[in-house]
C-alpha positions as CSV (number, residue, x, y, z in Angstrom):
1,M,90.6,128.9,92.5
2,R,88.5,127.8,94.9
3,V,88.0,123.9,95.5
4,H,86.3,121.7,98.0
5,A,88.7,118.5,98.8
6,V,88.3,114.8,99.8
7,F,91.2,112.9,100.8
8,E,91.2,108.9,100.4
9,G,92.4,106.7,103.7
10,G,95.3,104.9,103.1
11,G,97.6,104.7,106.2
12,V,100.9,105.8,106.3
13,R,100.9,106.2,102.6
14,G,98.6,109.5,102.7
15,I,102.1,111.0,103.5
16,G,102.1,111.0,99.5
17,F,98.8,114.0,99.8
18,V,101.6,116.3,101.1
19,G,103.7,116.4,97.5
20,A,100.0,116.6,96.1
21,L,99.3,119.8,98.5
22,H,102.5,121.6,97.4
23,A,101.2,121.0,93.6
24,A,97.8,122.5,94.4
25,E,99.2,125.6,96.1
26,Q,101.3,126.3,92.9
27,A,98.3,125.8,91.0
28,G,97.0,128.8,93.3
29,V,93.7,126.5,94.7
30,Q,92.2,127.5,97.9
31,F,90.3,125.2,100.0
32,G,87.1,126.1,101.0
33,R,85.1,122.4,102.2
34,V,87.0,119.4,103.1
35,A,86.7,115.9,104.1
36,G,88.5,112.8,104.2
37,T,88.5,109.0,105.8
38,S,91.8,108.0,107.8
39,A,94.4,109.3,106.7
40,G,92.4,111.7,104.7
41,A,90.8,112.8,107.9
42,I,94.3,113.5,109.5
43,V,95.4,115.8,106.4
44,A,91.6,117.4,106.1
45,A,91.9,118.2,109.8
46,L,94.9,120.5,109.4
47,I,94.0,122.0,106.8
48,A,90.6,123.0,108.0
49,C,92.8,124.2,111.1
50,G,95.0,126.7,108.8
51,Y,98.2,124.2,108.3
52,K,99.8,124.5,104.3
53,A,101.2,121.9,102.5
54,E,105.0,123.0,104.4
55,H,103.4,122.3,107.7
56,I,101.9,119.5,106.9
57,G,105.0,117.8,105.5
58,R,106.8,118.4,108.3
59,C,104.0,117.0,110.7
60,L,103.8,113.9,108.8
61,K,107.5,113.8,107.9
62,D,109.1,114.5,111.9
63,I,106.8,111.7,114.1
64,P,107.9,108.5,114.5
65,W,105.0,106.6,112.9
66,K,105.7,103.6,114.6
67,L,105.1,105.2,117.9
68,W,101.2,104.9,116.5
69,A,101.7,101.3,116.8
70,R,103.9,100.4,119.1
71,G,103.7,97.6,122.0
72,D,102.0,97.9,125.4
73,A,101.6,95.7,128.3
74,W,99.6,92.9,126.2
75,H,102.7,92.5,124.3
76,R,105.0,91.6,126.2
77,F,104.0,87.7,126.2
78,A,104.4,86.7,122.5
79,Y,101.5,85.5,120.7
80,V,99.3,85.2,124.1
81,G,99.6,88.9,124.6
82,P,98.4,90.4,121.6
83,T,95.5,87.7,121.1
84,L,94.0,88.3,124.6
85,R,94.2,92.2,124.0
86,L,92.7,91.7,120.5
87,L,89.9,89.7,122.3
88,T,89.3,92.3,124.9
89,K,90.3,95.4,123.4
90,K,89.2,94.6,120.2
91,G,92.5,96.2,118.1
92,L,95.8,94.9,118.6
93,H,97.2,98.7,119.2
94,S,96.1,101.3,121.2
95,A,94.9,104.8,119.1
96,D,95.7,107.1,122.4
97,M,99.3,107.8,120.7
98,L,97.4,108.7,117.6
99,E,94.9,111.0,119.2
100,Q,97.5,112.9,121.3
101,T,99.6,113.5,118.0
102,I,96.9,115.0,116.5
103,D,95.6,117.1,119.7
104,K,98.8,118.7,119.9
105,W,98.9,119.5,116.2
106,L,95.7,121.3,116.3
107,A,96.1,123.2,119.4
108,R,99.1,124.8,117.2
109,H,96.3,127.1,115.4
110,G,93.9,127.2,119.1
111,V,91.6,124.0,117.7
112,R,90.5,121.9,120.0
113,T,86.6,121.5,119.3
114,F,84.4,121.7,116.0
115,A,83.3,124.9,117.6
116,D,87.4,126.0,116.7
117,I,86.5,125.7,112.9
118,R,84.3,127.8,110.8
119,A,81.4,125.5,110.2
120,Q,80.4,122.9,108.1
121,S,84.4,123.3,107.4
122,L,85.6,120.3,107.7
123,T,83.8,116.2,107.6
124,V,85.1,113.1,108.9
125,V,83.8,109.7,107.6
126,A,83.8,107.2,110.6
127,S,81.4,103.8,110.8
128,D,79.8,102.9,113.4
129,I,79.5,99.1,112.8
130,S,76.7,98.3,115.8
131,R,74.7,100.1,114.0
132,G,76.0,99.3,110.8
133,K,75.9,103.3,109.4
134,L,77.9,105.3,108.0
135,L,79.3,108.4,110.1
136,L,79.6,112.3,109.0
137,L,81.3,113.9,111.9
138,P,80.7,116.6,113.4
139,E,76.6,116.8,112.5
140,D,76.2,112.8,112.8
141,I,77.5,112.8,116.7
142,A,74.1,114.6,117.6
143,T,72.4,111.3,117.4
144,Y,74.6,110.4,120.5
145,G,72.9,112.8,122.2
146,I,76.6,115.0,121.9
147,D,76.5,118.6,120.8
148,P,78.4,118.7,117.7
149,A,80.6,121.6,118.5
150,T,81.8,120.1,121.3
151,L,83.3,117.4,119.8
152,S,86.8,116.7,119.9
153,V,88.4,117.0,116.1
154,A,91.1,115.2,117.2
155,R,88.5,112.4,118.6
156,A,86.6,112.7,115.5
157,V,89.6,111.8,113.7
158,R,90.3,108.9,115.6
159,M,87.0,107.4,115.1
160,S,88.0,107.7,111.2
161,A,91.4,106.3,111.3
162,S,90.4,103.4,114.0
163,I,91.4,100.6,111.5
164,P,89.4,97.3,112.0
165,Y,91.2,94.8,114.5
166,F,94.7,96.7,114.3
167,F,93.7,100.0,116.4
168,E,91.0,99.6,119.5
169,P,87.9,101.1,118.3
170,V,86.0,104.4,119.7
171,T,83.0,103.6,121.6
172,I,80.0,105.4,122.4
173,L,77.3,104.8,124.7
174,K,73.3,105.4,123.1
175,E,70.2,104.2,124.7
176,R,72.6,101.8,127.3
177,V,74.1,100.3,124.0
178,R,77.8,100.3,123.5
179,C,78.1,101.9,119.8
180,T,81.5,100.6,118.0
181,I,83.0,103.0,115.8
182,V,85.7,102.1,113.7
183,D,87.6,103.5,110.5
184,G,85.4,105.2,107.2
185,G,87.0,103.2,105.0
186,V,84.7,100.2,105.9
187,L,81.9,102.1,104.5
188,S,83.4,104.1,102.0
189,N,87.2,105.0,102.0
190,F,87.2,107.8,99.0
191,P,83.8,110.0,99.8
192,L,84.3,111.9,96.8
193,W,80.2,112.0,96.7
194,I,80.5,114.0,99.9
195,F,79.8,117.2,98.5
196,D,77.7,116.3,95.8
197,E,74.6,117.7,97.1
198,L,75.9,121.6,96.8
199,M,75.9,121.4,92.8
200,H,73.2,123.7,91.2
201,E,72.0,123.8,87.9
202,N,71.8,127.6,87.7
203,V,74.6,129.3,90.3
204,P,78.4,129.2,89.3
205,L,79.9,125.8,90.9
206,T,82.6,125.1,93.9
207,P,85.1,122.1,91.9
208,V,85.0,119.2,94.1
209,I,88.7,117.6,93.9
210,G,89.5,114.2,95.1
211,F,93.0,113.2,96.5
212,R,93.5,109.6,95.4
213,L,95.9,106.6,96.7
214,I,96.6,104.2,93.6
215,G,98.9,100.9,95.5
216,S,100.1,98.4,93.3
217,R,97.9,95.8,92.4
218,H,98.7,91.9,93.3
219,V,99.3,89.9,90.4
220,H,98.0,86.5,92.3
221,P,95.0,86.6,94.5
222,R,95.9,86.7,98.1
223,R,96.1,83.4,99.6
224,I,93.4,82.7,102.8
225,R,94.9,80.2,104.9
226,G,93.9,81.1,108.2
227,P,91.8,84.2,110.2
228,L,95.2,86.2,109.9
229,S,95.9,85.7,106.5
230,M,91.8,86.5,106.0
231,L,92.0,89.3,108.3
232,D,95.1,91.0,106.4
233,A,93.2,90.5,102.5
234,L,89.8,92.0,104.3
235,L,91.8,95.0,105.5
236,H,93.5,95.6,102.7
237,T,90.3,95.1,100.0
238,M,88.9,97.5,102.2
239,L,91.6,100.1,102.3
240,D,92.5,99.6,98.7
241,A,89.3,98.9,96.9
242,Q,86.1,100.5,98.9
243,D,84.6,102.9,95.9
244,E,86.5,101.8,92.5
245,R,83.9,101.2,90.6
246,Y,81.9,104.7,91.4
247,I,85.6,106.6,90.7
248,E,86.5,104.8,87.6
249,K,83.2,104.6,85.9
250,H,82.4,108.4,86.4
251,Q,84.7,110.5,88.4
252,R,88.1,110.5,87.1
253,F,87.9,113.5,85.4
254,R,88.1,115.4,89.0
255,T,90.5,112.7,91.1
256,V,94.0,113.6,91.4
257,K,95.7,109.6,91.6
258,I,98.6,109.2,93.8
259,P,100.8,106.1,92.8
260,T,101.7,104.5,96.2
261,G,104.0,101.4,94.5
262,L,103.9,98.4,97.0
263,I,103.9,100.3,100.6
264,A,100.9,99.2,102.8
265,A,98.8,101.3,104.4
266,T,100.4,99.7,107.8
267,Q,103.6,99.8,107.0
268,F,104.7,102.1,109.8
269,H,108.2,101.3,109.5
270,L,109.0,103.7,106.2
271,T,112.6,104.4,105.4
272,D,113.4,108.2,104.3
273,A,113.8,106.9,100.7
274,E,110.2,106.0,100.8
275,I,108.4,109.2,102.6
276,K,110.7,110.9,99.1
277,Q,108.8,108.5,97.1
278,L,105.5,108.8,98.4
279,I,105.9,112.8,98.2
280,D,107.0,112.6,95.2
281,S,104.7,110.9,93.7
282,G,102.0,112.8,94.9
283,Y,103.4,116.0,93.9
284,A,103.6,114.9,90.4
285,A,100.6,113.4,89.7
286,G,99.2,117.1,91.3
287,T,101.0,118.9,89.0
288,S,100.4,116.9,86.5
289,F,96.1,117.1,87.2
290,F,96.2,120.8,87.6
291,D,98.2,121.6,84.9
292,Q,95.3,119.9,82.6
293,W,92.3,121.1,84.7
294,S,89.9,124.0,83.9
295,Y,87.2,125.2,85.3
296,A,84.7,124.8,81.9
297,R,86.1,121.9,81.1
298,Y,85.4,120.0,84.8
299,D,81.4,121.7,84.4
300,A,81.1,120.3,80.9
301,I,82.3,116.9,82.0
302,L,80.2,117.0,85.2
303,H,77.3,117.7,83.7
304,R,77.6,114.5,81.3
305,T,78.0,112.4,84.3
306,S,75.6,109.7,85.4
307,A,76.1,110.7,89.3
308,H,75.3,114.4,88.1
309,R,72.2,113.5,86.1
310,A,71.2,110.9,88.8
311,Y,71.4,114.1,91.5
312,S,69.2,116.5,89.4
313,G,66.6,114.2,89.0
314,R,66.1,113.4,92.3
315,R,65.4,117.5,92.7
């Protein structure tokens, strides 16, 4: 069975995708086009260049996650250093380690730029907050005067995973203006709509399956006491609640929902037990989903959703 896949953003919780991918492979699923935001972009990029679930698992499990958020010279001075870094660099941490690690993984399969992978097989979602615009990479990089084929896949993923304030954003010069590119989750953390333009009523559809990370909800509202607590609440709202209404109302039938418990998106010091918990949860969710899945049911429900009717009406 061939499907297009969309992977949600969610920081380190994205390890849960590994288990879901194992379940998908056991169900005979093959991926056509893939897309993702933040952690989902990492997984999508690895799939696009030929990685299977087992090898993606090795990559995500074996790396020292804490190095992606390690302190640099700025952090030698408690409070003052990180504050100055945030003010001058617009991020508490550099994302250099993240980009270098992903570039190394892709290079093992001979991939550096988007020219090295099948055309249109990968879409990475990022946000240009200078222009208030969602970016679908590599295509939208052309608006900055850059050839999409020459864009580094690792750099695109870095853009998508640059959690505001946590990681230093990527800046691109456009018409003498520095545009700031950050996490795609600012505008769409779970872009399940991204392949809907491929729908055609009179030809067989390639199903679009979403892989989503579901964290435990806070019973009580977060208390906003100052700028730091407000920033924490903002980031969690961005990563957890984006696209919620759209997914819950229309798209449950094509979404693999992976419970991640109380593990936070930026909890870079995961224990072995927590990593196993995420992978096992992803496997259970994926197995349950694909055991019940059928093309006939997918096609029937799709044509009844208001999302599809709205699309058909615009054609």
